[in-house]
N, C-alpha and C positions, 0 to 999 in steps of 0.2 A: 432189824442183820435179816431177820426173817421177811420184812419188804425187799429186800433185795433179790432174796432165794426168790421171789413173786415175781421180780422181774428182770430173772437172767432163767426162764423159762419162755417165756414167749422170744427172749431173745434169738438164746440157740437154738426153738421153733423154728423161726425163720430165717437165722443161718444155713439149714439143715432142709425146711422149702428150700433156699435157694438154692444149697447147692442141689441137688437133687432136680429142679427143678433146669438148670446147664444140664447134669446127665444127660436127662432124659430129652431137652433137643440137643443134641451133642451132631457130627455134620454126621450123615451117613449115604452112602451111596443111595441117588433119588434117582427112580424105577421110569418115574413118568406119568405117565393118566394111561401110556398103549396098551397095561392090561384094562385097567379098566373100562377102559369106552371099551372094550373088544369084549369084553363080556357084557355091559351094556347094549351093544349091539344085536349081541348071542338074544337076547333078554328078547329087547323086541322082534323081533325079529319069530319067536319064540309066540310070542302073544299076539302080532299079529295071520302066522298060524292056526292061532286055536281059535282066532276070531271069524273068518274067512267062514267059515261051512255053520256057522251056528248059529243064527237067525236068518233071515233073511231081514232083512234096516227093515 
C-alpha cells in the first residue's frame, strides 16, 4: 500500500503540471511584435546618438 502512495505523488504532480501548463498557455490577445520592435528601434537610435560624437574612430 505504501508503494501505491509513493506512485501517486508523481502522478498527481504530473497532472497538476499539465493543468498548470494548459492554463499558462491559454489563448490570450496577442499584441504582436509592434511595441517590442518600436522599443528596439528607439534603443538603436539612442545608441547611435551616443556613439556619434564620442571618439574619432
